[in-house]
N, C-alpha and C positions, 0 to 999 in steps of 0.2 A: 713527321709522316713515315710511316714504315716503307720499305720498298714491297715488301708482299703482303696482301691480306688474305690468309689462308682460312677457307670457310670449310668446315667440316659438319656435315650433317650426320646424326648417329639415331639409329633404330636396330634394337637389339643385336648389339655388336660388341656385348660386354668382354668378350673372349679376346677380342682384335683391338679394342679400342686404346689401351694402353701403348701397345708397340705402335700404333699409328701416331698418336700424338707426340711419343718420344722421338720418332724418326723425325718429327719437323723441330721439335725443341732441341734437340741435341745436334742440329746442324752447326757446322763452323760458321755459317753466315747467320747473324742473329737479329736482323734487320726486319723483323717480321711481328705480324699479331694473328692470333689465332681466334678466329670467331667460330665456337663450336656449338652446333644448335642440337639441343635435346628434342627430337620430334617425338615427344610423348611417349618415350620408348619404355616398355613395361618392365625391362631388367634393370641393372645397375647403372648404366650408361649415365644418367643424370648425376648421381654421385660422383662417379669419376671424373666427370666434367667439373664439378665444385670443386672436388680434390685439387685438381691441376689449375683451376683458376687461383685457388687460395694460396698456392706456393709459387705461382709465376706470372707477374703483371702483364705477360704478352697475351694470356689467353682470357677471351670472355666467354662465359657460359651463359647461353639463351636457353630458355626452358620453354617450350611451345603447349599452350594449354590443351590441345587436342592433336592427334596424329594428322600431318598435313601431307605427307608425302615427301620422297625425294627433292622433286621439283621446288615445290613451296618451301620446303625447308631450305634450299639453297638462298631463295628470294628473301627469306627472314633473315639470313644473315648480311645479305648486301649493304641494306641501309647504315649498318653499324660499321662497314668498312671504311677505312681511311687511308690505306694503301694505294700505291701507286699501280700496283697490277693485283688483279683478282687471281686467286688458286683455287679451284674447286677440287678437294682430296676428299675422297670416299673414306669411310671411317674403318673400312677393313684392308686398305692399301697402306703401302709405306713409301716415304721417299729414300731414296739411294743416299748413301754418306757423299757428303759435297756437292748435292743436287742444286741447293738455293744458291750456292756459290756461282756455280756454273752458269745457272738462269740469270744471275745478275750480271755476270759478265758478258754473257752475249747479248742481253738488252741494251746494256751502255754499247756495246761494240755497233749494234746495230740502230743505234740511236732512236732507243725508245718506241719500237713497231707497235702496230696495235694488238698484234696476236704472235705468239712464239710458240711454235709447235715444236714438242721434245719428245724424245724416244722413251719406251717403256718396255718392261718384260713380264711375261707371265710366270708366276711362280704359283706352282701346283701344290696342293696339299701332302702330296707324298714326296716332296722335296725337290721336285724337278724345276728347272729355269728353262725358257724360251724367249729369245728375244722377238720382237717384233718383225715380221717376215719382209715388210716393206720398209726397213730401215733405212735403204740406200736413197729414199726420196727426201730423206733430211740432210742428205751430205751433197746434195746436186749443187748448191750454190752459197756464196757467202752474202749476197745481197739480199735486202727486202723485195717483195715482188707482191703482186696480187694473183686472187684466185683464175681470173683470166689468164693470166701469164705463165702461170703453172697449174692447169686444171687438174693435175696428176695428184696434188697435194690433198685433193677430196676422196682419193682412192684409200687413205689412211682411216684407220678406224674412227667413225664420226661419233666419238664421245667427248665430253665436256673436259676429263680431267688431264688429259696429254697436252692440255695448253694452259698459257697464262694470258689474260687479258688486261689491256690499259683500261684501267676504272674509268677514265673520263671518256674514253671510246664507248665504253656499255652504257653509260650513263647518258651520253650524247643520243643514241640511237635506241635507248630504253627497253633494252633486250632484258627478257625475263624469262624464266623458266613456267610452262603449263603444268598443269596437274596430269597424272595418270603414268603409264608405262611408256617407255621409248621418249622419256622428256629431252633427252639430249638431242633428237633429230631437229624440233624446231627452234633449239639455240644454235646448234653448230652451223647447220648450212646457211641461216640469216648473217652470224656472226662471220663466217668466213667469206661469204660473197660480198660483204660490206666492207671488209677491211680494206683500207687502202695501202697498209704497209703489213706484210705476212713475213716473219723470220722464222728460222729453223735452226735446232741445236741437235746435232747429232752425238747424243748423249742418253744413256739409259738414266732417268732421273727418278722415274717412279717403277714399284714392284707390284703388279695388278694381280691381286689373290684371285687364284682360282679355287674357291671352295668347294669342298665334297657336295655339300649341300647349302641351301640358303641363298643362291641366286635367283633373284625373282623372276628373272628373264627365262629361267629353264623350268619354271613351275608349270602345271597345266592350269590354264584360267581363261577366262573369256576377257580378262584384261587385256591379251593381246589384241583386242580388236582396238585398241587405243592408237594402234599405229595408223591407222585410217583418219583419226581427228587430228593427228600429228603433222603429218603430210598436208591435211586440210591447211593448217596454220602455215607450213611452209609456203604453199602456192599462194595463200592470201598475203603473205610478206612479200613475195616476188611480184604479186600483181599489184600492189602498193607503191612499187618503185619501178618504174618504166625502164629504166637504166638496166635492168637486171632481167628483162625479157628473154634476152638469149639464152640463160639458163634453164628455159622450162623443157626443151627436149632431154637435157640432161637429169633433171630431176625427175621427170616423167618416167625415164627408165631405170632410175634409182628406186623411186617408189615400187616399181613392178618387180625388181630384183629382191628387195627388202621384203614385201610382203610375201613373195612365193618362196622365199627362204624360210620364214615363219610356217608356212604352210607345210614345207616339206618337212619339219621337225615333229616325231611321233610323238613326243611329250608337251608340245606346247597347248594345242588346243584341244577341247573335250571333243571325243570322235563326232557327237552329235551337231557340233557346231561348224566342223570344217566346211561343208558346202555353203552355209551363209558367209564364211569370211571369205571363201573364194569369189562369192557374188559381189559382194560389197568391195571387193579390190577390184574386179574386172569393171564396176560401175566407176568406181573412182578411176581408174585408167581411161575409160570413156569420156569422162567429165573433163579431165584434164590435158587431154592429148593436144598438143599444140597443132593449130591448123596449118594445113599444108605437110606436116609431118608424117612420114611411114609410120606404120605401128613397129615397134621392135621387133625385128623377125625372131629372136629367141624368147620374146613375150606373147606370142601371136598364141599360145594356147589360152590366154586371158580372153581372148574374143570368143571361145566357143564354150559349151554348156560344161558344168562340173564334172558330169558324167564321163565326158570326153578326157578331161584332165585325169581323173582317177585311171581310166584305161591306160592313158599313156604312163602315169607313173607307175602302174601294176607292170606296163610292158617295159619300162626302164629298168625296174627291180629284176624282173625275169631276164632280160638282156644281159642286166650286170652278172647273175648269176651264172648264166649259161657261158659267160665271156671268162668267169671265173674259173667254171669246171673245165673250159676249153684250154683255159692256160696252163691248169694242173695237168690236162692230159698231155699237151704239148711239151711240158716240160718233163713228164714220164716219158714219153716217145723219144724227146731229145736225148735224155738219159740213156736210153736203150740203144739209140743211134751211136752216141759217144761211147758207149762201150763197145759197139761191135767196130766202129772205127778205129777205136784204139787198138783192140785185139787185131784189126788188120795191120795198123802201122806197126804193131809191135812184132810183126813177123818180119818187117822190112829192117835193113841195118841201121843202125845210128849213122847219122850225119858226123863224121869228126871234125867238121870245120863250123857247125853250128853252135851259137851260144845265145841262149835265152837270158836277159837282163830285166831285173825288176827292183825297185827301191820304193820304201816307204808305203808298201801296200797299194803299188802300181800307180805312183803319184809323178812319175817322169823320170827324167835322166839327172837323178842326183846322188850325193852320198859317195860312199865307197864304190858301188857298183859302176856309179859315173866314171868314177878315175879310172877303174880299172876297163872300161869300155873303151874311154879315149886313148888310152895306153895301147890296147890291143889293136885299135885302127891304125896307130903310128908304126908299131912294130910287128904287127902279124895281120896283115890286110888280107890273108888268104881266109881269116876267120870272118863267118857272118855272123854280126851281132844284131840281135833283133831285141826290142822293148817291149815288155808286155804293160800294157797301161789299163786304168780302170774303165775309161768312157771316152767318148769321141771329143768333148771338151778338154780333158787331159790330153788326148792325141793333136789338138789343134794348137797346143801351146808348146810341142816340141820343137826342137832347133831343126833347122831345114837339114834334109838328108838323112835323118833318123828313120831307120826302118822299126816299124811297129806292129803289132796286132792287139786288138781288143782282148782282155780277159774273157775267157769261154765263149769266144766266137770258134767257128770252125776253123778259121785259119791258125787261132792260137791251139785250138787242138791238136791240128796236124803237126805244126812245129814243136809242140811238147812232146810228142809221141816219139820225135825222131831226134831230139837235140841230144846232144853228147854232154854240153856243159850248162850248168844252171848257176847265176849268181845273183845273190839276193841279200838284202838287210833285213828282211822280214820272213817268215816261213811261207812258202808257196801252198797254194790251197790244198785241202785233203783229198781233192779228187785227183791230184798229180800222182800218177803211179811212179815209182821210181824203177826204171828198166836197168836190167844189170848192164855193167858197162858204162852208164852215165855218170857223170861227176857233179855234184853239188857243192857249190862253194859258199859258205855263209860268213859274210862280213861284219855281221852284228850293226850296232849303232853308236860305238863310241865305247870307252871305257867305263865299267859299271861301278857306280858310288850306290845307288838303290839296290835291292834285291831284285833278282830275276828269276825266271823259270821255276824249277822246283822248289827254290827257297821262299817262294811266295805261299807256299802251302801252309805256313805258319803265319800268315797276314790276310787274314779272311776280307780285310776292309780293301787291301790292296789288290786282291784278286777277284774282285767282285765283277762279273762278268767275264770272267778269263778262265777258259778251260785248260788248265794246267795239264792234266793227261793227254789230251787232243795236241797241245804244243808239243809235249813231248813226243809223241808219235810223229809228229812233222819233222822233228829234229832229228828223228832217227834215219832220215833221208841225207843228211849231211855228211859227206865224206872229208871236208875239210873246214877247220874253223880258224879264222884271222885272228891275230891277238897282236897287240901293240906293245905289251908289257908282261911282266911276270905275273904280275896282280890280276890282269885279265884272263891269262892262261888259268891259273888256278881256279878262278870263279867260274869260268863257262864250264870246266870240266866237273865242276860240284853241281852248277845249277841246272845244266843239261845232261845228265848221266846217259849219254849215246854213244853210240860206236864211231866216234869221228877223231879225226887227228888233227891236232893243233898246229898251226902254221905261224912260225917266228916272223911275219912278213912286215909287220907294221900296218899302220892303218892308211890306205891308199888315198882316202880323200885329205890327209895330212901332208902329201908330198908337195902341195902347193905352200902350205904354212913353212915346210923346212926349207922350200927353196922358192921364194915369192917372185913372180914374174915382175921385172921392172915395171915401175909406174901403173901397175894393176890397183894398189891401193887408193892412189892419187884419183884415178878412174871412177872408182867406186864412190869415194867422198863427194867427188864433183856430181854424180849421180843422185846422190843423197841431198845434194844443197847445202852440204857442209861448207862454212866459209873458209877461205885459205887461212892457215896457221891454226885454226881450232884445235883443241884438244878433244877426242871424241869418246866419250864414257858409253860405252856399250853395256846395256842392262839387259840380261837374258835369263829371267826366272823359270823355274820348272812348275810342272803342274803338281796338286796336292792331291793325295788320296783321301785325306781326311774329311775334304768337302766334296758333296756331290757336284759334278761338273769339272771339278778340278783347279777351279780358278779363285785364288785367294790374294786380295788386295794387300800386299805387305807394305808399299812405299806410297808414299803422294807423291805422285811425278812430277806434278808442277813444282810442289816446295822442293822436290829434290833438284830439279834444273835449276832454279833460282839460287839455291844453295852453292850449286856449282859454281855460279858467276860469270860474268865476262871471259868470252873466249872458250868457252867449253859448248859443246854439244853433245845433247843426250838424245843417244840411239835406242830405240826400245825393241826387242823382238821377244813376243811371247811364244811359249811352246805351240808347235804345230798343230797340237792337238787342241787348242784353245782358239785357233785362228778363226773360226766361223762362228763361235759363240758367243754369249753375251759380254765375254770380257772386254774386247775392246771398245764396247758401247758404254762402258763404266767411266769413261772419261779419256782414254787413250785416241780414239778418233778425232775427238773435239781437239785435244791438245796438239795433235799433228797439224789440224787444219788451221790452228792459232800460230803456228810456228814455235810452240813452246818446247816440243820434243820431235823427233823423226820416229815415225811408227814403221818400222821395218821388217815386221810380222811377214808381209807377204813376198819379200827378197827369197828367191827360190833356193840360192846357194850361200848357206851360212858362212863358208869360207871368205865369201868376199867383205863380209861384216866385220870378221875377224880381222882381216888383213888391213880394214880402214878403222880400226880402234885402237885408241893408245892405252885403254886399261878397259878390263872385263869386270863387272859388278854383276855377280850370279849369287844363287843361293847352294841349290845343291845340284846343278845341272851338270851334264856330263860334258857341256862345251868347254869347261875349265880345262880338262884333260888335254883337249885338242889346242885352246888358244895357249896353253903354256908352251908350246913349240915355238912362239913367236918372241919368248923370252920378255914378255912385257908384264906389266903390274897386274894383278888379280886381287880383288875385294871380294871376300864371301860373306854375304850378309845373311846370318844364320839367327834371324828373330824367333825362329819357331822351330829349332833342331829336335828338341826333345819329342814334340808333338809329330814331327816330320819321320822322325826314327819309330816311333812307336805305331804310327800306321803303315808305314813302307817297309822299313827297315833298312840298314846301311851295313856295307861291308867294313868299313872303318869310319872312325871320328874324324869328320873334315874339319871340325873345329879344332882339334888338337894336331892334326898333322894337314894345316892349309897351304895352300900355294901362295897365300899373300896375307895380308891384314884381316882379321875378321870381326864384323860388327854386329851388334844386337839390337841396334834402334835407329830410327832413322836419323836421330840428333848425333848419333855417334858416328854414323856414316858420313854428315853433311862437315862434321868436324874434322874428319879424317881427310876429307878432300881440303878443306879451308886452311889447314896446316901443312899442306904438301905431303904429308907423311905416308900416303898411299904409295909413294915410290921413294922412299926411304931405303936404308941398309939393311934394314929389318925385312922389309919385304922383296928385297934381291935375295938375302939368305934363304927366307923360307921357299922363295921361287924356285931358287937352285936345288934344294932339296927334294922339293917336288917333281921337277923337271927329271932328276937323277933316275926317281922311282918309277914314272909314268910314262917317261919320253925315250925309254931306252933302246925300243926296235925301229924307231923311225929315223931314218936317213934319207928320205928324200927320195926312195927308189921303192917305195911298197908296191905301187901299181905295177911297175915293171917285172918285180919280183913274183907276182902272183901270175902273171902273163906268161911268163917264161917258165915258172917250175909246174904251174898247175894246168896251163891251156896248152903249153906247147912241149912240156915235160923236159925241158933243159934243165942244167944244172947252174944255179945262181947261188953265192954265200949268203948266209943268214945275216941279219944287220950287224954290225961290227959292236955295236954298243955305245957308241961316241955319241953324245948330245950335242947335237950342231947348234949354233947361236944364230940365227939369221940377221938379216939388216936391220935398221932401226925403223921405228913407225915414222907416218908422216905429220904427225901434229906437231905444231911450233913448240909445245912444251917439252916433248920427249926430245926433238932433235937439239934443243938446247940443253936439256939435261945430259945427253950422250954426248 
């Protein structure tokens, strides 16, 4: 008996069908059967199914004598299913790599629940990807539950394909799909309300294809009237089970919202049928209104005539248009006021003690600007440091006592007009006019390996969405550019051909790496949940310009963690630009929940992670230049170096001049750790040469040097060029090795 019976109904999808079937049959988890149902498709779907069935015994091709529709095609496949769980996969969607293995593991862990709900991502015909906006509902608990215990689970998209169902549970209750549009509705509600044990999986297991054309629910048709019959079936089911009577108010509201949503779409119903659809919806709402329950306030429009609804809709559209025009007018007026206030403020003298700070596009007290800010508070308390943050949510996360203003607020504009010093690792907004006498200090975001600034002009893929001329106009405001080594100095002056002075200060954020605070690493490891004595392997990949969205799965993290063996903890930090995208949903969040890896992507201070790590595994991240200050092993995993350099460009070949061993496959990486050669003499030799080249200006006093020389006007010698060797890591293996 296979673990999964995957039922795939097919109708006019010949262009997508092979990709769908391949995504199932090429999974690492192979204990499946595929029941593919040709719903009398007029194209080549039937022939494609026969082809796959002939070459893979796991595939059964069924050919229906006449077109039955999506729901009944699924029904036709169910009697042939022998698997533990049913999986209804639409034939234009695809499974993500590793999805079935993750589902099987979660089912085992949850003790074979009735239903397992998993995550998905919308993939658009133009190449974009967007994760389910309610993904957080899938990570709320490890335990199984009922819909009554967690009713918010019903807020997820009520479709059949984001769940797997225990076949015996389906057969016991006799669940089946009705004919018509919206056939998922009378399946999903009864199933979810009846399930005694529901589990969730916080992993993107399915790519939900958003076709440019072809989605039947986006076509104009009277078939949308089927929604009424489908909710009649839902209420009939609930009516036959007295224990579900308490769900009637919820379903009553859900029905009204669903029907009004269809009515509000301009391309769903023929114009002459909208009044009829409204009246049938209103009648349905009256008939199924629970006794003693008030009519939902936001659906009361359904209690009046269709004409009143139309007036309200037109008024709503008119109101939104007025609001839009009003907003435009307010923006224009605000810009005029801003220019006026700026002109007034520009007549006032600069405040010689006011410093504005920002980091990573106003994301908080981070990076080099943070190190300079803290050092200024220590040695120059007369300076008033104010942080510019992007929104109230960011402001709420700031440490206590940090003065701040919101970007583009009146307070920001007043301070920006009078500040003498501006410290940032990203360019300030173009609206900021540089006053004579103001001093802009640009810290950058590390030593550059990949092309930056003007060098991107020859890399059209890498500069997609990047306005290089505007970037350079903003860089024209820089007075000082901080550099940590000669390589950076040469690159910045080439990549940003502007009138600034390079300052051999070192990188302020690396002061903590050159001279680590006592016991800080141990505290970080404890916070991350790393067992005492474990060797911490920090994996920090960068983004890829050759893939839309920037994320490419380079390693199987579960296999890597297993390959490291006992006594090791794999800590993963994705590039910050990928933190809120679908990357974590491709398995990282689930592996973190299961304790296989530690997902440290949200850790605000990457310096803490570096202090806690015994070895860094990266690809082409600038983090390697910072981590080198710790004089701990670095492994460069360069399995796509030619593609990366072709798309982004690099200032030198990191595989020829690496800070440690280079691997080009996962097997090679696992062997490197299994053999212990990741920390051998060759690794130390390569690291020493790398440190000599890229750590020359960091002496642990970079932040002090910036404050004294650039903010206070004092003299302080440039770094002496000595590469300091900090104390050992805190992992058991490295302590023993040293």
